[in-house]
N, C-alpha and C positions, 0 to 999 in steps of 0.2 A: 504493499499499500504505501503511495506517495504521499508526502507531506506537503508538496507544494499543489498538487491536484486532487479535486474532489473526485470521489469514485463516479463512474460513469454509469447511467440507466442502462437496463438491458437493451432498450429499443435503440438508444445511440450507439451502443457496440456493434448491434446487429446491423446498423445502417453503414457501418464502415465497409462491411463485406459485400453490399448490395451491388449488382451489375450496374456498369456505366456504359452508356451510350456517346460515345465522342462524337459519333457521326449522326446527328439527329436526323430521321427520315430515310437513313441510308437502307434499314430494312426494308421499308415501304418501296424504294426504287429496286432493290434486288427482287423481291417479290413479283413485282409488276413485270419486270424484264424477263422472269422464269414463266410467267403466265403465258399458256399457249394459245394460238389464235388459229382458225381455219381460213384457208384462203377461198374465195368464191369461185367455183367452177362453172364453166360455160356450159349449157345444156347440148346435148346432140339434137340434130334435126328431128330425128323421131321423138325424143323427150318433149321438144317444143310442140310438135303436132298432137301428141297426146294431151299436154296441157291446154293448148288451145281449144280441143275438143271437151275438155272439162269444163273450161272457162265459158264456152259457148252454153254448154248445158247448165251451167250455175245462173248464167244470165236470163235464161229461159224460166228459171225457177226462182227469181230473186224476189219477188212478190210474195211468196210463202215464207222468207227468211229461214231457209234451212239451217239445221245445224252442220256446221263444217269444220274440218281440221286443215288449217293452210299450213303448209313447211315453206319457210323462206329464210333467206340470207340475211342476218343481222350485222351490219358493220360495227366494229369496236368503236368506242368513242375515244380511247386512249393510244391504240396503236393499231399499225396495218393488220387486215385481215378482220375475223368476226367469228362468228358462231352460226349454225343453222338450227333455228329454233321453230317449234310447232305450237301453234295457237288454236283451242278449238272454242266455238262458240257460234251464237247466230249472226250470220251476215246481215247488215244493215242495207249496205248500197255500195257501188262501185262507182267512184268519181273520176271519171274518164278526163276531165280537165286537170285535175291535180295528181293522176294516174295511181290512186290510191284504192285499197280495199278496206271498206270501214265496217268495224264489228259492232255489235249492239253494246258491247262492254267498252266502247271508246277505244279500242285497238285500231290503229291506222298502218296498213300494211302496203309497202309500195309495190306495185304491179310487177316491175321488172325485177324485184328480187324473189318473188314466190318460184318455186320449185316443184311444188305438189298441192293439189286440192283434192280432199277426200270428203266426200258426203253420200 
């Protein structure tokens, strides 16, 4: 026991051995760099024809607001590439001016990003 210093509390003693991050935010940068993204693939002619047939059939039945599952490519906001995602719900309308498929739950899907429609 020292005569010059009073005894340290257990909390203060434990704080001496706590981890120290010299580069604030470095872990976040490393994790973002390591995160994988997919590259958007261009559909073959056959796949485009099949998708166009499904799209035409959907437009014929759009007044019924059918439940559909749409698979599409969603670009990543922070780095190149993105991810293929699927959304299921009732279709509200197709906005040909904005080139968007609008779902009743508020989801807006760019027509050019769609790779499959199931209903």
